[in-house]
LUMNUZA-990220 format. One record per residue: residue in one letter; x, y, z of N, C-alpha, C, O, CB in turn. Coordinates in steps of 0.2 Angstrom, whole numbers, plus 5000, padded with zeros to 4 digits. Each point is the difference from the previous one (the first is absolute). Last residue first. Glycine has a CB too. Example, Ala and Ser with C-alpha at 12.3 -4.5 7.8 and 13.67 -1.06 7.14 Angstrom:
% residues 2
S506449895035500450065001499650055003500350065001500349914989/A499649755010499650065000500450065000500549995003498649955003/
% end
This chain:
% residues 490
N498452064352500449965004499749975006500349965004500750104991/G497750024981500450035005500549945004500049944998499150155003/G499149894982500650024997500550025005500650024998498850014991/A498449905017500349954996500650014997500449964999498550024998/A499950185017500449945003500349954996500549975001498750055008/E499450164983500750025001500449955004500649994999499050135002/P498049864995500449994994500750025001500549974996498550054997/D499249905025500450064999500449984993500549965001499650075012/E497449884995500749984998500450074999499750044997499949854998/I498350085023500250024993500749984999500450015004498850094997/G499449895019499949944996500150024993499749984995499549995012/M501250155015499550034995499749944995499550014997501050115004/L501249835015499450025003499550024996499449985000501250055010/A501549944981499749935002499450015003499549974999501649995002/Y500150244994499749974994499749935001499549984998501450084995/L500350055025499450044998499749964994499450005000501150115004/N501549805003499549985005499350044998499549975000501450015009/D501150074979499749934998499549985005499549974997501650004999/I500050235008499650014994499749934998499450004998501450094998/T500749915022499450045002499550014994499449995001501250065008/G501649854988499549955004499450045002499449965000501549985004/I500850184986499749954995499549965003499549994998501650014996/I500050165020499650034995499749954995499450004999501350105002/G499849835025500450014994499650034994499449995000501349925003/Y498850035022499950074996500550014994500350054999499349995012/N499949765004500650045001500050064996500550045000500149865003/T497649954994500150015007500550045003500050035005499649864995/N500150064976499550055003500150015008499950065002499349924988/D502949934997499349994999499650055004500350055003499949834996/S502350174990499749975006499249994998499850034996501150015012/T500850094979499849934998499649965005499749954999501350054994/L500050235009499650004993499749935000499450004998501350084996/L500749965024499550065000499550004994499550025001501350045007/Y501249804994499449975002499550055001499449985000501249935005/R501650164990499649984994499349975002499650004996501549994997/N500350195023500049924998499549994994499550035000500849945012/G501150274991499549965003500049934998500449984996498950125005/Y502650125000499649954997499549975004500050015006501049974987/G500450275005500149945002499549954996499850014995500550035017/G499950214986500649985005500049935002500549985004499450135000/Q498750014980499750015007500549975005499950005006499049994990/Y501250124977500149945004499950015007500250065003500749914989/T497850154988500550025005500149935004499649985003500250154997/G498549904982500750004997500650015005500550004998498950044992/N498349955017500050064996500750004997500350064999498850005007/L501149785011499450045000500150064996500450045001499349925010/Y501449774993500150074998499350035001499549974999501450004992/I500649795016499450045000500150074999500550035002499049895006/Y501649814989500250075001499350044999499649984996501650015001/M499049745011499950054994500150075003499850025005499349904989/T501349795012499850075002500050044994500249984994500450005017/A499849794987499650005006499850075002499550015004501149884999/G500750074977499549955000499649995006499449975000501449974993/D500750245004500449945000499649945000500249945002500650125004/R498550174988500650015003500449945000500649994997499050105010/D498250034979500349945002500750025003500450034997498949894995/F498850275007500549964996500349955003500250005006500050104988/C497550085009500549955003500449964995499749974995499450025014/E499350264994500349954996500549955004500350025004499650064986/V498050135011500449965004500349944995499649974997499850065014/T499450234987500249944997500549965004500550035002499350024987/N498150175011500649975002500249934997499549974998500450105013/V498450174988500249944997500749985003500450045000498949984989/T498450165016500749985001500149934997499649955001500550125010/G497750044990500450004994500749995001500449994995498950095001/D498949915020500250074999500450014994500250054998499749975014/Q499449774996499450044998500150074998499750034997499749895011/E502649904988499550015006499550054998500050024994500949975014/T500749814980499750074999499650015006499549965001500650044986/Y502049825006499450015004499850084999500450045002499849865006/I501449884983499950074998499350025003499549974998501250024991/I501249805013499450025002499950084999500450045003499649875006/R501649854984499950074999499350025003499549974997501350044993/C501149775010499450035002500050074999500550045001499349875007/L502049944986499549965002499350035002499549964999501549985006/L501450104978499450035004499549955002499749964996500550144997/E502549855004499350004997499550035004500050005006500449894989/G501950215011499949934998499350004996499750054998501049905011/K501150264993499449975003499949934997500249994994499350135007/E502950015003499549994995499449965003500149965005500850034987/A500850105022500250044994499549984994499950054996501349955008/P497950005022500449964995500250044994499750054998499749855006/E500350205022499749994993500449964995500650014999498850105004/D500949845023500250054995499649994994499849954998501450075007/A497849895018500549994995500150064996499650044999500149835001/L498750015022500350064997500649984996500349955001499450125008/G497949805000500750015000500250064996499750024996500449865006/T497650065000500349965005500750005001500349965004498749974993/L498850234993500749985000500149955005499850015006500550114990/R497349894992500450045005500849984999500149944997498950075011/L498249944984500650014997500550055004499850055001499649934988/G498349965017500549965002500750014997500549975002498649955001/Y498850184990500350045005500649965003500550035003498450025000/M499849844981500550054997500350055005500650025000498749984990/A499149845017500649974997500550044997500650005001498649904997/T498750195009500449985006500649974998500550015003498549985003/G499550054977500350075002500549985006500550035001498550044995/I499649764996500650014996500350065002500750004999498749954991/R498750005021500649965003500650014995500549995002498749935004/K498650174989500450045004500649975003500550035001498550035002/F499449814985500450044996500450055004500650014998498549984994/E499549875020500649964997500450044995500649994999498749905002/S498750205008500549995005500749974998500550025001498549985007/R499150024978500350065000500650005006500550034999498550034997/F499349784993500749985002500450075000500650004999499249894995/D497550005006500450065001500749995002500149975005498850094998/R498849814991500749984998500450074999500250024995499349874999/D498050095011500549985006500649974998500449965004498650015002/D499650124977499749945003500549975006500249945000499350044988/G501850194997499350005002499849935002500449955001499450134991/L502550005002499649964995499250005001499749974996501449965002/D501250225007499449995004499549974995499750034996500550065012/V502049974985500049945004499449995005500049955003501350084997/N499150064973499850035007500049945005499749954999499550144996/T502349944982499549965003499850035007500550015004499949894990/G501450184991499350014997499549975004499450014998501150014991/N501849955017500049994993499250014997499849964996501349965005/I498750105023500649974998500049984993499649964998500650005013/T498450225007500049964994500749975000500550045001498650024993/F499050075025500749984998500049964994499549964999500950055012/K498050175006500149964994500749994998500450044999498550004997/E499350055026500749994997500049954994499649955000500950075012/D497750055004499950024993500749994997500150024994499050065009/E500549885020499649954996499950024993499849964996499650025014/R501950165005500349934999499649954996500249974996500350055015/E499350254985499849955006500349934998500149994994498950085009/G502250114983499450015003499949955006500549985003499050064986/T502449974996500050065003499350015004500050055003500850004988/A500349774995499949995007500050075004500250005005500349884994/D500049984977499550055001499850005007499549965002500150044986/Y502449894994499850015007499550065000500150054997501049915008/T500349844978499750065001499650015007499849955002500150064985/L502249844998499550005006499750075000500450055000500349875007/L500749914975499850075001499450005006499549974999500850064989/Y501949795003499350025003499950075000500550045001499649855006/H501649904983499950075000499250015002499649964998501250054992/R501649805011499350015000499850085000500450045003499449855003/G502550024996499749994993499250005000499750004994501349935004/L500250115022500349944997499649984994499849944999500550025013/V498750254996500449965005500149934997499549964998499950105012/D499550204987500349954996500449965004500550035004499650044986/L497850125012500449955003500349954995499649974997499850055014/E499350234994500249964994500649965003500550025001499250064990/V498250065020500649975001500249964994499649954998500350055015/T498350224995500249954996500749975002500450045003498950004988/K499550115024499650014994500149944995499549964999500550165002/L500549945028500249974993499450014995499450005001501449925004/Q499250135019500350054996500249984993500150054996500449995015/T498449815005499650064999500350064996499650044998499849925013/Y501849844996499649994994499550064999499850014994500349865008/S502350175010499349975002499650004993500150044996500050015016/V502649934990499550054998499349965002499949954998500850114993/M502049895008499650015006499550054999500050065002500949905005/F501349914982499350014997499650005007499849955002500450004986/I502050025016500150044994499350024997499950064998501149884999/Y500250005029499549984995500050054994500250065001499149905008/E502050045012500249944996499650004994500249974995500249975015/N500450255007499449984997500149954995500350024995499150095008/M502549925016499750034994499349984999499749955003501450054992/F500449925022499950075001499750034995499850065000501249945006/S499549774993499550015005499950085002499550025002500849875003/I501450024980499450014997499450015005499550044998500949894993/L501850035016500050064998499350014997499750065000501549954998/S499149815021500250014993499850074998499650035002500249854996/T500950055027499450024996500250004993500550044999499050025011/D501949905009499749944999499450014995499649964999500849995012/T501050234998500449954996499749944998500249964996500750095011/F498050125007500050014993500549954996499849994994499950135008/T500049905023499549964996500150004992499849964997499450055013/I501950045016500250024993499649954995500249945000501050095004/S498649965020499750074998500350014993499750054997500249995014/S500749765001499350004998499750064998499550014997500449905011/S502450085000499949974993499350004998499850004994501349935008/R499850255016499749935000499949984993499850034996499749985015/V502450174994499250005000499849925000500449964997499650164997/T502450035014499749944998499250024999499750035005501249895000/Y501550244993499549975004499749944998500249974995499550155008/V502650064994499649944998499549975005500249995006500949984988/D500250274998499849975006499649944997499550004996500450105011/T501150074980500449945001499849975006500449955003500650114991/S497450084988500550015005500449945001499949954996499350125010/N498949994978500749994998500550025006500650024998499150014990/D497949955014500250064997500850004999500350055002498750015004/I500549745008499450054998500350064998500550035003498849925005/T501449774993500250075002499450044997499649984996501750005003/V498949745008499850064996500450065002500250005006498649954993/Y500949755004500450065001499850064996499949994994501049945010/Y497349875003500550024995500450065003499850045004499449934986/G499549815023500050074998500650014994500449974999499250065013/S499949754998499550045003499950074997499550035001500649905009/R501649894987499550014995499450045002499550004997501049904997/D501650035017499549965002499450014995499449985001500950025011/P501850124985500149935001499449965001499949944997501250095007/N498550204984500449985005500049935001499749964997500050155009/L499950004970499749985006500549995005500549984999498649964994/D501550244989499949935001499549985006499950055004501349944991/G498550254994500649964999499849935001499549974998501350125005/I498150164991499949945003500549954998500250004994498650025006/S500450265002500549964997499949935004500150005006500750094990/L497650145002500249955003500449954996499849984995499250035012/V500150274994500349944996500249955005500350015005500250064986/S497950175005500349955005500249944996499749984996499750075014/T499850224984500149934997500449975006500550025002499550014986/K498250205012500749975001500049934997499549974998500750095013/H497950104988500550045004500749965000500550045001498650005006/P498849894982500250074997500550035004500350054998498649964999/D501349735003499450045000500250074998500550014998499049925012/T501649814987500050075000499350035001499549974998501550024994/V500949785010499350025001500050085000500450035004499349865002/S502149884987499950075002499250024999499749984996501550055000/V500649745007499350034999500050075002500250025005499449874998/Q502249904989500050065003499350034999499750004994501550025004/F500349735003499450044998500150075003500250015005499049884994/K502649975003499649954996499450044997499949994994500549915013/A501950244999499449975003499749954995500050014994499850095013/P502849954991499450034999499449965004500149955001500350104988/S500649975024500450034995500249964995500649975000499850105009/L498349855009499750074999500550044996499850064999499649945012/G500749785000499749994994499750074998499550004996500349885006/Y501650085018499349985001499650004993499450005000500750065011/K502249984990500049955004499349985002499849945001501250105004/G499650154982500049944996499949945005499849954997500950114994/L499650165018499349984998500049944996499549965000500250165000/D502150005016500049954995499349974999499849955002501350025001/D499450205013500550024995500149954994500450004996500250065013/C497450035010500349954997500550024995499850044995499249885008/N499550195015500650034997500449944997500749995001499450115007/L498349795007500050074998500750024998500549985002498650045007/K499549744992500650035000499950074998499850024995500849885003/E497549955007500649964999500750035001500449975004498849974988/V498150095017500650044998500549954999500249965005499550155000/G497549864994500649995003500550044997500050034995499749865009/S498050104988500049955006500650005004500049975005499249974988/V499350244990500749985002500049955006499750025005500850094991/L497349924988500450035005500749975001500149954998498850065008/M498850044976500649965001500450035006500150065000499949914988/S497950115000499949975007500749965002500049975005498750024993/T501150124981499950055005499949975007500050045005499550034986/L500749784990500650045001499950065005500550005005499849984983/S497949885007500549965003500750045001500349995005499249914990/S498750204993499849995007500549965004500250025006498649984991/V501450034980500150065003499950005008500450025004499350044985/L499849754997500750015000500250075004500450005005499749944984/S497650015006500349955005500750015001500350005006498849924991/E499950204986499950035007500249965006500250025005498850044989/I501349864984500450055001499950035007500450025004499650014983/T498649805005500649975001500550065002500449995005499449924987/T498050155002500049965006500749975002500250015005498649964992/R500850164982500050045006500049965007500450025004498950064990/D501849884981499549975004499950035007500549995004499749904990/G500750244983500149965006499449975003499550024999501550065003/A499649994971499750025006500149955006500149954999499050104994/R502849984990499449975000499650035006500350035004500149874990/E502250094992499550055002499349975000499749984994501050115002/V501649775010499650024995499550065002499950015006500249874989/P501550035020500449994994499650014994500250014994500449915012/F498950255007500549964999499949935004499850005005501150104993/T497550085003500450034994500749954998500350024996499350105008/V497749865008500749985000500350034994499850004994499949895011/K498250215010500249974994500749975001500450035004498950054989/W498450015022500749985000500149984992499649974997500550005016/E498150205002500149954995500749994998500450045000498550004995/R499650045029500550024995500149944994499849945002500850135007/P497149995005500649975000500550014995499850024994499649895011/V498650245007500249974994500649975000500650035001498750064993/D499850045024499749935000500149974993499749954998499550085011/A501150234991500049965006499649934998499650004996500450105012/E501350054973499350005004500149955005500349945000499150084989/T502450034996499950065005499349995003499950045005500850034988/S500949724997499450054999500050055005500249995006499149924989/I502849954996499650015006499550054998500150054998500949925010/I500649844979499750064999499550015006499549965001500650044986/A502249855010499350015002499850074998500450045000499749885009/Q501949874985499950075000499250015002499649964997501450074995/L501349785008499250015001499950075001500450045003499449855002/K502249914987499950075001499250015000499749984995501450065000/L501049765007499350014999499950085002500350025005499349864998/Y502550024992499749945001499250014999499749974997501249985011/S501850164986499350015002499649944999500149954996500050164999/S502549885013499650014994499250015001499849975005501149974988/G500950005023500250064997499650024994500250054997500949925008/D498449835009500750004998500250064996500449994995499549885005/K497750165002500349945002500749994997500150004994498749955007/S499250255006500549984996500349935003499949995006500450134990/I497350055005500449955003500649984995499849994994499249975012/N499150255000500549974996500449955003500250015006499850104988/V497650055009500449955003500449974994499849984995499349995014/R499250264996500549974996500349945004500250025006500050084987/S498150065016499950004992500549964996499949994994499650125008/I499349945025500649974996499849994993499549984998500849965012/Q498250155008500350044995500649974996500450044996499250065011/G499249795011499550014994500350054995499750004994499449975013/A501949995014500249944995499550014994500249984995500249945014/D500450265010499449984997500249954994500250024994499250095009/E502349975011499450025004499349984997499649985004501150124999/F501649754996499750064996499450025004499649965003500849994986/S501949885012499550045004499850064997500350054998500449925012/F500549784987499750054996499550045004499449985001500849954988/V500949915023500550014994499850064996500450044998499949845002/R499050095026499849994993500550024995500350055001498549985003/S501550005020500249934998499749994993500149954997499950025015/D501050254999499449984998500049934997500350004994499350135004/L502349935019499750024994499349984999499749965004501550034991/L500149955025500050084999499750024994499750054999501349955007/D499449775001499650035006499950074998499550035002500949905006/V500949944978499349984999499650045005499450024999500949874996/A502150125007499750044995499249994999499750054998501449954996/D499949955030500249984993499650044995499650045002500849855002/V500250095025499750044994500349984994500650004999499150105008/L499849775018500550024995499750044994499549974998501349945006/T497949965012500150075002500650044995500050065000499649915012/S499749804987499650044997500050075001499850044997499549875003/R502149925011500250014993499550054996500250044996500349845004/L499050075023500650044999500250014993500250054998500249905013/Q497849914994499850075001500750044999499950064998499249915010/Y501249804991499650024994499850085001500150044995499449845004/K501750015019500450014994499650034994500250044996500649875008/D498750135022499849954995500450024994499950054997499049935008/V502350105016499450024996499949944995500449974997499950155005/L501149965022499949944996499450014996499450015003501249915005/Y501250275005499349974999500149944995500449994996499050125006/V502250055015500049964994499349965000499849975005501550024995/K500050255013499549945000500049974993500150034995499250045012/N501950135002500249945003499549945000500049965004500750125004/T500150154975499549985005500349935003500549974998498550084996/G502050064987500050055005499649985006500050035005500250054987/T499249824984500750025003499950055005499650055000500949924989/E497749845007500150074998500750035003500149995006498650034993/W500349724994500350045005500150074997500250014995500449905011/T498449814991500150074998500250045005499949995006499249994986/Y500649745000500250055005500050074997500350014994500349905013/S497849884984500750035000500150055005499550035003500549954985/S498349785006500150075002500750034999500549955000498550035008/S500349794987499450044999500050075002499650044997499849865006/G502349915000500050044993499450044999499950024994500849885002/S500149975024499549974996500050034993499749974995499650005015/Q502250125006500249934998499549964996500249964996500350045015/N499750264985500049965006500149934999500149984994499250105012/D501750114977499449975002500149965007500549985002499250014985/K501850235007499949934999499349985001499650035003501649955000/G498950284994500649955001499849934998499749994995500750085014/F499050214986499749935000500649955000500450004996498550044998/I500850245014500449954996499649935001499849985005501350084996/V498350225000499949935003500349954995499950004994499050055011/K501450235000500149944996499949945004500249995006500750074989/H498750235004499849945004500149944995499749994995499550075013/E501750224995499849944996499849945005500350005005500650044986/A499350265006500149945004499849944996499750004994500050065016/G500150174983500749974999500149935004500549974998499950145000/D497650045000500550035004500749975000500450015004498650025004/S499049884980500250074997500550045005500350044997498549964999/L501349735001499550055003500250074997500650014998499249915012/K500549804983500350065000499550055002499550014997501449964995/L499449755010499650064999500450065001500350015005498749924999/L501549804989500250065003499550064998499950014995501349955004/I499149755001499650064998500250065004500149995006498949934992/Y502149824994499950055005499550054997499950004994501249985012/T500849804989499250014999499850055006500149985006499849904989/T502350035002499950054995499350014998499850024995501349955000/S500649925027499450004996500050064995500250065002499249895008/D502349975007500150004993499450004996500049994994501049945008/E498950095022500750034998500150004993500250054997500249905013/F497649965002500050074998500750024997500050054996499149975013/G500149765001500150014993499950074998499950014994499649885004/F500550005025499350014996500150024993499550004997500150045014/E502449915002499549955002499350014996499749954998500950045014/L501150174986500249944996499449955002499849964995501550075005/L498650175012499950014993500149944995499649994996500750135007/K500249865020499350004999499850024993499649974997500350065015/S502449984994499849935000499250004999499849954997501250025011/E500050244995500249974993499749935000499849984994501250105005/T497650075017500749994999500249974993499549984997500650005016/M497850145000500149974994500850004998500350044997498650004999/E499549965028500650034996500149964994500049945000500550115010/G497149924999500650015004500550034995499850034995500049885012/E497949934991500150075002500650015004500149975005498750054995/Y499849794983500650025003499950085002499850044996500949864998/T497549994996500449935001500650025004500349955003499250004987/L497950155003500650025003500449935002499849975004499750145000/R498749914976500149985007500750015002500549994997498649925001/G499450244983500449945001500049985008499850045004500949994986/N498050134988500149995007500449935001500049964995499050105008/L500150154978500449945001500249995007500350045003500249974985/S498250175001499649955003500449935001499849965003499250094992/R502050154995499750025006499649945004500150005006499850124989/M501049854983500550015005499850015007500249985005500550064985/S497749964992500349935001500550005005500049965005499750014984/N499650245003499549975005500249935002499949985005499250094990/L502150044988500250025007499549985005500249995006500350114989/C499149844983500649975002500250025007500249965004500250044984/S497850115001499849935002500649965003500049965004499250044987/N501250225000499650005007499849935002500049985006499650134991/V501349914982500550015005499750005007500349975004500450104987/N497949934990500349935001500650015005500149955004499650014985/K499250235004499649975004500249935002499949975005499150094991/S502250074988500150035007499549965004500349985006500050134990/I500849804981499350025002500150025008500149965004499349974987/V502650054989499849995007499350035001499850064998501449945006/S500449914975499550055001499749995007499649955000500250074987/L502749925002499449975004499550065001500250055004500649865001/S501450114984499449984995499449985004499549994997501349984994/E501350095020499750064997499449984996499550044999501550025002/H500349835019499749974994499650064997499450005001500649885003/S501150165016500449944998499849984993500449974997499850005015/T498650204999500750034999500549944998500550014997499350095010/S497449944993500549955001500750034998500150024994499149895005/V498550235011500449974994500549955002500250005005499650114989/W497850035015500549965001500349984994499749994995499849975015/A499050274999500149944995500649965003500550025002499050044988/D499750155019499549955001500149944996499649955001499650145002/G502950065000499350035001499549945002500249975006500150124985/T501649795004500150074998499350035000499649994995501449984997/K500349795018499450044999500250074998500450035003499049915006/S501749814987500150065003499350044999499749994995501650015004/I499949734999499550054998500050065005500249995005499149924990/V502149844997500050065003499550054998500050014994501249985008/L499849744998499550044997500050065005499950005006499449904989/L502549875000499850075004499450034996500150014994501150005011/E500049745000499750034994499650065003499550005004500349894990/G501449975021500550054996499650034994500350044997500749895007/N497849925011500749964998500450054995500349974996499149925006/D498750235002499849935000500749964998500149994994498650035004/S500550255011500649954997499849935001499949985006501050114996/S498150184998499849935001500549964997500050004994498750035007/E500850245007500549954997499849935002499949995006501050094994/V497950195000500049935002500549964996500050004994498850005009/G500450275005500349964996500049935003500049995006500850104990/T498250105014500150034993500449954995500150024995500050095011/I498349925019500449954995500150034994499550024996500049885010/K499150205012500850015001500449964995500650024999499250005013/Q497849964990500150074997500850015000500350044996498650005007/F500149775008500049994993500250074997500449994995498749935006/A500850075022500549964998500050004992500550014997499549925014/N498750205008500150024993500649964997500450034996499250085007/E500549845021499550044998500250034993500650014998499050035013/E501249724999500150075001499550044996499749984995501550005006/S499049784998499650025005500150085002499650035003500549855002/F501149994978499450024998499550035006499550024998500649904992/F502249985012500050074998499350034999499850065001501349934994/A499649785010499750045005499950074998499650045004500949885004/F499749854979500150074999499750045005499550034999500649954988/V499649805017500750004997500250074999500650025001499249874994/P498350055024500150024993500850004998500450035003498650044998/G500049765018500150074999500150024992500149954996500450065016/T499149785010500050024993500150085000499850035004499449874992/V501249885022500050074999500050024992500549984997500050045015/V499049755005500250024994499850084999499550025002500449874993/D499649955023500550045001500350034994500550035000499849905010/A497849924990499950055005500550055001499950065002499449865004/Y500449884979500150074998499950065005500050054998499649904991/P500049815015500750004997500250074998500650024999499349864998/D498450065023500050024993500750014998500450045002498550025000/K500449775018500350064998499950014993500249964996500750025013/T497649885010500350004994500350074998499850055002499449864994/P500649995030499750044995500350004993500650005000498950075009/E500849725008500350074999499650034995499749974995501450005008/T498149825013500250024993500250075001499850055004499449884990/K500649845023499950075000500350034993500549984998499650035014/P499049734992500650055001499850074999499650024996501249885000/D497349925012500350034994500650045002500150045005498849964989/L499649905022500649964999500350034993500649974999498949935007/W498450195003500550015005500749964998500550025003498649995006/G498750014979500650034998500550015005500550034998498850024994/A498549845009500050075002500650044998500150065000499349905010/N500249814985499550044997500050075002499950044996499449865004/K502249955010500250014993499550044997500150044996500449855004/A499250065023500550044999500250024992500150054998500349915013/I498049874995499750075002500550054999499950064997499449895011/F501349834989499650024994499750075001500050044996499849845001/F501550025020500450014994499650034995500250054997500649865006/G498150015017500450075001500450024994500150064998499949915014/G498949824988499650054999500350075001499850054997499349875007/L502249894999499850014993499550054999500150044996500249845002/L500350065024500650034997499850024993500250054997500649895011/V497649945005500150075002500550044996499950054998499749915013/A500249814985499450034997500150085002499850044996499549855004/I502249965010500250014993499450044997500250044996500549855004/V498950055022500650055000500250014993500050064998500449915013/V498049864993499750075001500550055000499950054997499349905010/L501649834991499650024994499750075001499950044995499949845002/A501350025021500550024995499650024993500250054997500649875008/I497949995014500350075001500550024995500050064998499949925014/I499249814986499550054999500350075001499850044996499349875007/T502349905002499950014992499550064999500150044995500249845003/T500050055024500650044998499950014992500250064998500549885011/L497749925001499950075003500650054997499950054998499549915012/Y500649804987499550034995500050085002499950044995499549855003/K501949975016500350014993499650044995500250044997500449855005/K498650055020500450065000500450014993500150064998500149915014/M498449844991499650065000500450065000499950054997499249895009/
% end
């Protein structure tokens, strides 16, 4: 009995101890004491790298800025209210852009990483001793403030900076620091062709490898809202295609400088700019601006360029140079016969040995229009009205267009097609097509060579493809009339 009593007492003690343990654990009495979390940035001190800007009227005191990027020096000075570059005289400085640069300097902050005497060993430690990257501000009272950019920190994400004469070294985000350096793109009007009113541009000339490539001339109306009329004067004289030319002008006037490659370059040939691959000049009533285009840069993202024949080499994005991929014909009115049927009176058509006389009476209401082909009225009555199919012949003739440029031949080949059309006002014009090589044909208007050739299939294709022969054959087939010309034609 005593043995059992001892066992019962032991179990009671164990139960009491376990209960006390769980009560203490749930209450947190057994948890180790925790130290308060320390903010890793609590002791970080930040401050402005250019402390000078905290002075009263700091901006007004600045009369000069030197910006050196690894020894590449850019210097600007203030004369009156204007800023000019004394290191690069060809650089046209926009004063408001200088203020933007100064604001970037004023807002540049860093983490204080050292405060104390700047001994020679400290200058070496932070990379200031031999640095050639700095910004120097010159003030109207002769004072200067120079901030030197030193080594990168261990992670490479930030760089050390120090204003000479002070005892503080800051660590600054490297991207922010680099963007504070002043370069030519920051100062100039980044538009390559800067015109107050692009709508007044009247001439665009493009040369390739030193020779004329494309010349465009505009006639600008004195009436508001009347679009300018363009013509091509080289390589041939033709009416211009307004859509393509206006697209070119828009791309030129929106083109931006994307970077600076080399200022005051003494070897333009290194960049494919002596001579330039292309040279583009744009003229309005007040000035002519010139862009010279050289080689693509190594990653092919941009072209090297100079502006207004300077020796400063910039880059523009390759995607902004579009005209090199556009055919010259696209800038021209390619069409030779482009007359509305309502203006026509007669068309004498000789095509591949076939002869047709088309007559038009379309000056009244549409339901009263009357057309004939070789004397046959195409409205046969009894719901057999083929006037629409007749008009399709005119559409096929409209298709006569230039598809390539070529010098005028010394001798004309076989005459393939002649169209003599008389308009309602009595105007008479003649289009002629002469064989070139079996697949193409030279085109003339009123005896004047039109500067190129068209494809022969414009004459021979079927009705679906608007060939002249195929369209006429389709009309006769629908009318159920045999075409005597087809028997002896091609």
